[in-house]
KEDRENGU-298302 format. One record per residue: residue in three letters; residue number from 1; x, z, y of N, C-alpha, C in turn. Coordinates in steps of 0.1 Angstrom, whole numbers, m for minus. Each point is the difference from the previous one (the first is absolute). Layout:
N
{node "ALA",NUM,{X,Z,Y},{X,Z,Y},{X,Z,Y}} ...
# end
This chain:
260
{node "MET",1,{206,76,m91},{m12,m5,8},{m13,2,m7}} {node "LEU",2,{m1,m2,m13},{m12,3,m8},{m4,14,1}} {node "LYS",3,{10,9,m1},{m3,15,1},{m6,3,13}} {node "THR",4,{6,m5,11},{m5,2,14},{m14,m5,1}} {node "ARG",5,{m3,m12,m5},{m13,m6,1},{m11,9,m7}} {node "ILE",6,{4,5,m12},{m9,9,m8},{m3,13,8}} {node "ILE",7,{11,6,5},{m2,13,8},{m9,m2,12}} {node "SER",8,{2,m11,7},{m8,m3,12},{m15,m2,m4}} {node "ALA",9,{m2,m7,m12},{m14,m2,m4},{m6,13,m5}} {node "VAL",10,{7,8,m6},{m5,13,m5},{m4,9,11}} {node "VAL",11,{8,m1,12},{m4,8,11},{m11,m5,8}} {node "LEU",12,{m1,m13,2},{m10,m7,9},{m13,m2,m7}} {node "ALA",13,{0,m5,m13},{m12,m4,m7},{m10,11,0}} {node "PRO",14,{3,13,m3},{m11,10,0},{m6,2,14}} {node "LEU",15,{8,m1,11},{m6,2,13},{m10,m11,3}} {node "ILE",16,{4,m13,m4},{m9,m11,3},{m12,1,m8}} {node "LEU",17,{1,3,m13},{m11,1,m9},{m10,11,4}} {node "ALA",18,{6,11,4},{m8,12,5},{m8,m4,12}} {node "GLY",19,{6,m7,9},{m7,m4,13},{m11,m10,m4}} {node "ILE",20,{2,m9,m9},{m11,m9,m4},{m11,7,m7}} {node "TYR",21,{4,10,m9},{m10,7,m7},{m9,9,9}} {node "VAL",22,{6,7,9},{m7,10,9},{m7,m8,10}} {node "GLY",23,{6,m10,6},{m6,m8,10},{m1,8,13}} {node "GLY",24,{m10,m3,9},{m2,7,12},{12,0,9}} {node "VAL",25,{2,11,7},{11,1,10},{14,m2,m6}} {node "TRP",26,{2,3,m13},{13,m2,m7},{3,m15,m1}} {node "LEU",27,{m10,m7,m4},{1,m15,m2},{2,m6,14}} {node "ASP",28,{m7,5,10},{1,m6,13},{14,2,5}} {node "ALA",29,{6,12,m1},{13,3,4},{10,m8,m7}} {node "LEU",30,{m1,m2,m13},{9,m8,m8},{0,m14,4}} {node "MET",31,{m12,m6,3},{m1,m14,4},{5,m2,14}} {node "LEU",32,{m2,9,9},{5,m1,14},{15,0,0}} {node "VAL",33,{6,8,m8},{15,0,m1},{5,m12,m6}} {node "ALA",34,{m6,m4,m12},{4,m12,m7},{m1,m13,9}} {node "ALA",35,{m12,m1,7},{m2,m12,8},{10,m1,11}} {node "GLY",36,{2,12,7},{10,0,11},{14,m4,m5}} {node "LEU",37,{4,6,m11},{13,m3,m5},{2,m15,m4}} {node "MET",38,{m11,m5,m7},{1,m14,m4},{1,m9,13}} {node "GLY",39,{m7,3,10},{0,m7,13},{14,0,6}} {node "TRP",40,{6,12,m1},{14,2,5},{10,m9,m8}} {node "GLU",41,{m2,1,m13},{9,m8,m9},{m1,m15,2}} {node "TRP",42,{m13,m4,2},{m2,m15,1},{6,m5,14}} {node "ALA",43,{m2,8,10},{6,m3,13},{15,m1,0}} {node "ARG",44,{6,9,m7},{15,0,m2},{4,m12,m9}} {node "LEU",45,{m7,m2,m10},{4,m11,m9},{0,m13,7}} {node "CYS",46,{m11,m3,8},{m1,m12,7},{10,m2,12}} {node "SER",47,{7,11,3},{9,0,11},{14,2,m6}} {node "SER",48,{2,m3,m13},{13,1,m7},{6,14,1}} {node "GLY",49,{m8,10,m2},{4,13,m1},{0,8,13}} {node "ARG",50,{m4,m6,11},{m2,7,12},{m14,3,3}} {node "PHE",51,{m3,8,9},{m14,3,4},{m2,m4,14}} {node "LEU",52,{m8,m11,2},{m2,m5,14},{m13,7,5}} {node "PRO",53,{m1,1,13},{m12,7,6},{m13,m6,m4}} {node "GLY",54,{m1,m13,m3},{m12,m6,m4},{m5,5,m13}} {node "GLY",55,{9,7,m8},{m4,6,m13},{m9,11,2}} {node "ILE",56,{m1,6,12},{m9,12,2},{m14,m4,m2}} {node "LEU",57,{m4,m12,5},{m13,m5,m2},{m4,m2,m15}} {node "VAL",58,{10,m4,m8},{m2,m2,m14},{m4,14,m6}} {node "ILE",59,{8,10,3},{m3,14,m5},{m13,5,4}} {node "LEU",60,{m4,m2,13},{m12,5,5},{m12,m7,m6}} {node "THR",61,{1,m13,m2},{m11,m7,m7},{m2,4,m14}} {node "LEU",62,{11,2,m7},{m2,4,m14},{m4,15,m2}} {node "ILE",63,{4,8,9},{m5,14,0},{m15,0,4}} {node "GLY",64,{m5,m9,8},{m14,m1,4},{m9,m1,m12}} {node "VAL",65,{4,m7,m11},{m8,m2,m11},{m4,13,m7}} {node "PRO",66,{9,8,m5},{m4,13,m6},{m5,10,10}} {node "PHE",67,{3,m2,13},{m5,9,10},{m15,m2,1}} {node "ALA",68,{m5,m13,m1},{m14,m3,1},{m7,7,m12}} {node "PHE",69,{6,0,m12},{m6,7,m11},{0,15,2}} {node "ALA",70,{10,5,6},{1,15,3},{m11,4,9}} {node "LEU",71,{m4,m9,10},{m10,3,9},{m14,m4,m5}} {node "GLU",72,{m1,m5,m13},{m12,m4,m6},{m7,m11,7}} {node "VAL",73,{8,m10,5},{m5,m12,6},{7,m12,m8}} {node "SER",74,{0,1,m13},{7,m10,m8},{m5,m14,2}} {node "GLN",75,{m13,m1,5},{m6,m14,2},{7,m7,11}} {node "HIS",76,{8,7,9},{6,m6,11},{15,m3,m3}} {node "ALA",77,{5,4,m12},{14,m1,m3},{5,m14,0}} {node "PHE",78,{m8,m9,m6},{4,m14,m1},{1,m6,14}} {node "ILE",79,{m10,3,8},{0,m6,14},{13,5,7}} {node "GLU",80,{3,13,m1},{12,6,6},{12,m7,m5}} {node "LEU",81,{1,m3,m13},{11,m7,m5},{2,m14,6}} {node "LEU",82,{m11,m7,1},{0,m14,5},{5,0,15}} {node "ILE",83,{m6,9,8},{3,2,14},{15,4,2}} {node "GLY",84,{4,9,m8},{14,5,0},{10,m11,m3}} {node "THR",85,{m3,m8,m11},{8,m11,m4},{1,m10,11}} {node "ALA",86,{m11,m3,7},{0,m10,11},{9,5,11}} {node "LEU",87,{m1,13,3},{8,6,11},{15,m1,m4}} {node "VAL",88,{3,3,m13},{14,m1,m4},{5,m14,2}} {node "LEU",89,{m8,m10,m3},{5,m13,1},{1,m4,15}} {node "LEU",90,{m9,4,8},{0,m4,14},{11,7,8}} {node "VAL",91,{2,13,m2},{10,7,7},{14,m4,m4}} {node "ASN",92,{2,m2,m13},{13,m4,m5},{3,m15,3}} {node "PHE",93,{m10,m8,2},{3,m13,4},{7,m1,13}} {node "PHE",94,{m2,10,9},{7,0,13},{12,9,0}} {node "VAL",95,{0,11,m9},{11,9,0},{11,m3,m11}} {node "HIS",96,{m4,m4,m12},{9,m3,m11},{m5,m13,m7}} {node "ARG",97,{0,m11,7},{m7,m12,m5},{4,m4,m15}} {node "PRO",98,{13,1,m3},{4,m4,m14},{m6,8,m11}} {node "GLN",99,{m3,13,4},{m6,9,m10},{m15,1,0}} {node "ALA",100,{m7,m7,10},{m14,2,3},{m8,m3,m13}} {node "LEU",101,{1,m11,m6},{m8,m4,m11},{3,9,m12}} {node "TRP",102,{13,4,m2},{3,9,m11},{m6,14,2}} {node "PHE",103,{1,5,12},{m6,13,3},{m14,0,m3}} {node "ALA",104,{m7,m10,5},{m15,m1,m2},{m4,m3,m14}} {node "GLY",105,{7,m9,m7},{m3,m3,m14},{1,12,m9}} {node "GLY",106,{11,8,2},{2,12,m8},{m10,11,3}} {node "THR",107,{m3,1,13},{m10,10,4},{m14,m3,m7}} {node "LEU",108,{m4,m12,0},{m13,m4,m7},{1,2,m15}} {node "TYR",109,{11,m4,m6},{2,1,m14},{0,14,m5}} {node "ILE",110,{8,9,6},{1,14,m3},{m14,7,3}} {node "GLY",111,{m5,m4,12},{m13,7,4},{m11,m3,m10}} {node "LEU",112,{m1,m13,m5},{m11,m3,m9},{2,8,m13}} {node "ALA",113,{12,2,m4},{3,8,m13},{m4,15,2}} {node "VAL",114,{3,5,12},{m4,14,3},{m15,1,1}} {node "LEU",115,{m6,m9,6},{m15,m1,1},{m6,m1,m13}} {node "SER",116,{5,m8,m9},{m6,m2,m13},{2,13,m8}} {node "PHE",117,{11,6,1},{3,13,m7},{m11,10,3}} {node "LEU",118,{m2,2,13},{m9,10,5},{m15,m4,m3}} {node "TRP",119,{m3,m12,1},{m14,m4,m4},{m2,2,m15}} {node "LEU",120,{9,m4,m8},{m1,2,m14},{m2,15,m3}} {node "ARG",121,{7,9,6},{m1,14,m2},{m13,5,4}} {node "GLU",122,{m7,m7,9},{m13,5,4},{m12,m5,m8}} {node "ILE",123,{3,m9,m10},{m11,m5,m8},{m7,11,m7}} {node "PRO",124,{m13,2,2},{m7,12,m6},{1,0,m16}} {node "GLY",125,{4,12,m5},{0,2,m14},{12,m5,m8}} {node "GLN",126,{7,m10,5},{11,m6,m8},{13,m3,9}} {node "GLY",127,{m1,3,13},{11,m3,9},{13,6,m5}} {node "ARG",128,{0,13,m2},{13,7,m4},{5,m6,m13}} {node "ALA",129,{m8,m3,m10},{4,m6,m13},{6,m14,2}} {node "LEU",130,{m6,m8,9},{5,m13,3},{14,0,6}} {node "VAL",131,{2,9,9},{13,1,7},{10,4,m10}} {node "PHE",132,{m3,10,m9},{10,4,m10},{3,m11,m10}} {node "TRP",133,{m10,m8,m3},{2,m12,m9},{9,m10,7}} {node "VAL",134,{m2,m3,12},{9,m9,7},{14,5,0}} {node "LEU",135,{2,12,4},{13,6,0},{7,m1,m14}} {node "ALA",136,{m8,4,m10},{5,m1,m14},{5,m14,m4}} {node "VAL",137,{m8,m10,4},{3,m14,m4},{13,m4,7}} {node "VAL",138,{1,3,13},{12,m4,8},{12,7,m5}} {node "TRP",139,{m1,13,m3},{11,7,m6},{4,m5,m13}} {node "ALA",140,{m10,m4,m8},{3,m5,m14},{8,m14,2}} {node "VAL",141,{m4,m7,10},{7,m13,2},{15,3,3}} {node "ASP",142,{2,9,9},{14,4,4},{8,5,m12}} {node "ILE",143,{m6,9,m7},{7,5,m12},{3,m10,m11}} {node "GLY",144,{m11,m8,m3},{2,m10,m10},{10,m11,4}} {node "ALA",145,{m1,m4,12},{9,m11,5},{15,5,0}} {node "TYR",146,{1,13,4},{14,6,1},{7,0,m14}} {node "PHE",147,{m7,6,m10},{6,2,m13},{0,m13,m8}} {node "THR",148,{m10,m8,0},{1,m13,m7},{10,m9,6}} {node "GLY",149,{0,m1,13},{10,m8,7},{14,4,m3}} {node "ARG",150,{3,12,0},{13,5,m3},{4,m1,m15}} {node "GLY",151,{m10,2,m8},{2,0,m14},{1,m14,m6}} {node "ILE",152,{m8,m9,5},{0,m14,m5},{8,m10,8}} {node "GLY",153,{m1,2,13},{8,m9,9},{m6,m14,0}} {node "GLY",154,{8,m10,m1},{m5,m14,m1},{m1,m7,14}} {node "PRO",155,{m7,m11,0},{m2,m8,12},{m5,8,12}} {node "LYS",156,{6,m3,12},{m4,7,12},{m14,m5,5}} {node "LEU",157,{m7,9,6},{m14,m4,5},{1,m7,13}} {node "ALA",158,{8,6,9},{2,m6,14},{14,3,4}} {node "PRO",159,{10,m6,m5},{14,4,3},{4,0,14}} {node "THR",160,{m5,m9,8},{4,m1,15},{m7,11,8}} {node "ILE",161,{m11,6,m5},{m7,10,7},{3,14,m5}} {node "SER",162,{0,2,m14},{2,13,m6},{8,m2,m13}} {node "PRO",163,{13,m1,1},{8,m3,m12},{m2,8,m12}} {node "ASN",164,{m4,12,1},{m2,9,m11},{m13,m2,m8}} {node "LYS",165,{m9,m7,5},{m13,m1,m6},{1,m12,m10}} {node "THR",166,{m6,2,m12},{0,m10,m11},{m14,m3,m4}} {node "TRP",167,{m2,m11,m7},{m13,m3,m6},{m4,10,m11}} {node "ALA",168,{10,5,m7},{m3,10,m10},{m6,13,7}} {node "GLY",169,{6,3,12},{m5,12,7},{m15,m2,5}} {node "LEU",170,{m3,m12,4},{m13,m4,5},{m10,2,m12}} {node "ILE",171,{4,m6,m12},{m9,0,m11},{m2,15,m5}} {node "GLY",172,{12,7,m1},{m1,14,m4},{m9,8,9}} {node "GLY",173,{2,m2,13},{m8,7,10},{m15,m3,m2}} {node "ALA",174,{m3,m12,m3},{m14,m4,m2},{m6,6,m12}} {node "VAL",175,{8,1,m11},{m5,6,m12},{m2,15,2}} {node "PHE",176,{9,7,6},{m2,14,3},{m12,2,8}} {node "ALA",177,{m2,m8,11},{m11,2,9},{m13,m3,m8}} {node "ALA",178,{m1,m10,m8},{m12,m3,m8},{m3,11,m9}} {node "LEU",179,{10,6,m7},{m2,12,m9},{m6,12,8}} {node "VAL",180,{6,3,11},{m5,11,8},{m14,m2,5}} {node "SER",181,{m3,m12,4},{m13,m4,5},{m10,1,m11}} {node "GLY",182,{4,m5,m12},{m9,1,m11},{m4,14,m4}} {node "ILE",183,{10,9,1},{m2,14,m4},{m10,6,10}} {node "ALA",184,{1,m5,13},{m9,6,10},{m14,m6,0}} {node "ALA",185,{m3,m10,m9},{m13,m7,0},{m11,10,m3}} {node "GLU",186,{1,8,m10},{m10,10,m4},{m3,10,11}} {node "TRP",187,{11,5,6},{0,9,11},{m8,m5,12}} {node "LEU",188,{2,m13,3},{m6,m6,12},{m14,m7,m4}} {node "GLU",189,{m3,1,m13},{m12,m6,m5},{m1,m15,3}} {node "LYS",190,{11,m7,m2},{1,m15,2},{3,m6,m13}} {node "PRO",191,{m3,m13,m2},{2,m8,m12},{15,0,m3}} {node "LEU",192,{4,2,m13},{14,1,m4},{7,m13,3}} {node "PHE",193,{m6,m11,m3},{7,m13,2},{3,m3,14}} {node "LEU",194,{m10,4,9},{1,m2,14},{11,8,6}} {node "MET",195,{1,13,m5},{11,8,5},{14,m4,m4}} {node "ILE",196,{1,m5,m12},{13,m5,m5},{4,m12,8}} {node "CYS",197,{m9,m9,2},{3,m12,9},{3,4,14}} {node "ALA",198,{m7,10,5},{2,4,14},{14,6,1}} {node "GLY",199,{4,8,m10},{13,6,1},{11,m10,0}} {node "ALA",200,{m1,m10,m9},{10,m11,m1},{1,m8,13}} {node "PHE",201,{m12,m3,5},{0,m8,13},{6,8,12}} {node "LEU",202,{m4,13,1},{5,8,11},{15,2,m2}} {node "ALA",203,{5,0,m12},{15,1,m2},{7,m12,7}} {node "VAL",204,{m6,m12,m2},{6,m12,6},{m1,1,15}} {node "VAL",205,{m11,5,5},{m2,1,15},{10,10,5}} {node "ALA",206,{2,12,m7},{9,10,4},{15,m5,1}} {node "GLN",207,{3,m8,m10},{14,m6,0},{1,m10,12}} {node "GLY",208,{m11,m7,3},{1,m9,12},{2,8,12}} {node "GLY",209,{m7,11,2},{2,9,11},{14,5,1}} {node "ASP",210,{6,3,m11},{14,5,m1},{9,m11,5}} {node "LEU",211,{m2,m13,m5},{8,m11,4},{m1,m3,15}} {node "LEU",212,{m13,1,5},{m2,m2,14},{8,9,9}} {node "GLU",213,{1,13,m3},{8,9,8},{14,m3,m2}} {node "SER",214,{5,m4,m12},{14,m3,m2},{4,m12,9}} {node "TRP",215,{m9,m10,0},{2,m12,8},{1,4,15}} {node "CYS",216,{m8,9,5},{0,4,14},{13,7,3}} {node "LYS",217,{4,9,m9},{13,7,2},{12,m10,0}} {node "ARG",218,{0,m10,m8},{10,m9,0},{0,m9,13}} {node "ARG",219,{m12,m3,4},{m2,m7,13},{7,7,11}} {node "PHE",220,{m1,13,1},{5,8,11},{13,7,m3}} {node "GLY",221,{6,m3,m12},{13,6,m4},{m1,15,m1}} {node "VAL",222,{m11,6,m6},{m1,14,m2},{m1,3,m15}} {node "LYS",223,{8,10,m4},{0,3,m14},{m12,9,m4}} {node "ASP",224,{m4,10,8},{m12,8,m3},{m7,2,13}} {node "SER",225,{m14,2,m2},{m8,2,12},{4,13,8}} {node "SER",226,{5,10,m7},{6,12,6},{7,8,m11}} {node "HIS",227,{3,12,2},{7,9,m10},{m8,13,m1}} {node "LEU",228,{m13,m1,2},{m8,12,0},{m2,6,m14}} {node "ILE",229,{0,m8,m10},{m2,5,m14},{13,m3,m8}} {node "PRO",230,{8,11,m3},{12,m2,m8},{m2,m7,m13}} {node "GLY",231,{8,m10,m2},{0,m8,m12},{m10,m12,0}} {node "HIS",232,{m9,0,10},{m11,m10,1},{2,m8,13}} {node "GLY",233,{6,5,10},{1,m6,13},{m11,5,9}} {node "GLY",234,{m9,m9,5},{m11,4,9},{m13,0,m7}} {node "ILE",235,{m10,4,8},{m14,0,m6},{m4,m14,m3}} {node "LEU",236,{3,m10,8},{m4,m14,m2},{7,m5,m13}} {node "ASP",237,{12,5,m3},{7,m4,m12},{m7,6,m12}} {node "ARG",238,{m7,11,1},{m7,7,m11},{m14,m6,m2}} {node "VAL",239,{m6,m4,11},{m15,m4,m1},{m2,m15,2}} {node "ASP",240,{11,m8,m1},{m2,m14,3},{m10,m7,m9}} {node "GLY",241,{0,3,m13},{m9,m5,m9},{m14,5,3}} {node "LEU",242,{m1,13,3},{m13,6,3},{m7,m6,12}} {node "LEU",243,{8,m4,10},{m6,m6,12},{m7,m13,m3}} {node "ALA",244,{6,m8,m9},{m6,m13,m4},{m13,2,m9}} {node "VAL",245,{0,10,m8},{m10,3,m10},{m13,5,7}} {node "LEU",246,{1,10,9},{m11,7,5},{m11,m8,6}} {node "PRO",247,{3,m10,9},{m11,m8,5},{m8,m7,m10}} {node "LEU",248,{7,m6,m10},{m7,m7,m11},{m9,9,m8}} {node "VAL",249,{5,12,m3},{m9,9,m8},{m12,4,8}} {node "PHE",250,{2,3,13},{m12,4,8},{m10,m12,1}} {node "VAL",251,{5,m12,3},{m10,m11,1},{m7,m2,m13}} {node "PHE",252,{7,1,m11},{m7,m1,m13},{m11,10,m2}} {node "PHE",253,{3,12,2},{m10,11,m2},{m11,m1,11}} {node "TRP",254,{3,m4,12},{m10,m2,10},{m10,m11,m4}} {node "VAL",255,{6,m11,m5},{m9,m11,m5},{m9,5,m12}} {node "MET",256,{7,7,m9},{m8,5,m12},{m11,9,5}} {node "GLU",257,{3,9,9},{m10,9,5},{m12,m7,7}} {node "ALA",258,{4,m11,8},{m10,m7,7},{m9,m8,m10}} {node "ARG",259,{4,m3,m12},{m8,m7,m9},{m9,9,m8}} {node "VAL",260,{3,13,0},{m8,9,m8},{m14,3,7}} 
# end
């Protein structure tokens, strides 16, 4: 399993990083595909592994966010997301009532993360570096939590939600994330102490996002959001922590920029 996970990461990571680095049409295409697939996965997850017709609106709404950026009307993306989410809720209230709130909640949650990612990437002068920093922190959390959790073991973090997660893994992930974030402080021209604290805090948020998706999967009796990525499951399984982190990072830097 670990070998498969590593191979998948080695194949996919360069494509993702290249798209972020180059930007433009390549990033637009990457985000359109990712947003659509995450919408498909979420609709299936909330329907216990099936795809109900109401899920089409989820996909269209999430695709609309990067599409607005591709058309260079990013200022309308948030409005599109809100309108799309409202339509998802309204239509599914009549078509698939038990799933309506789940469809809409996931659409807004994923959409805000996609929006935050694209807005961060557009920040003049430092957008690309900020996105790479966020990815590095979240990947450091996953790597640190995996190896320290397996190596040390100990008390479970949330045994009824995710039996494999331990407190040692959470602490190890936070330490790894803090170190990576601290190393990036000079590159981003930010205070060292602030970056170390930010890395540790985002590690906890990322683990919370991971647990949230695990809880949703248990709620609907689904093991993985899909099987698109060998060794990892689906895209949502791979980016669950990132989805939780991105809106917080964007709000933080938006507030910081507004104060300058």
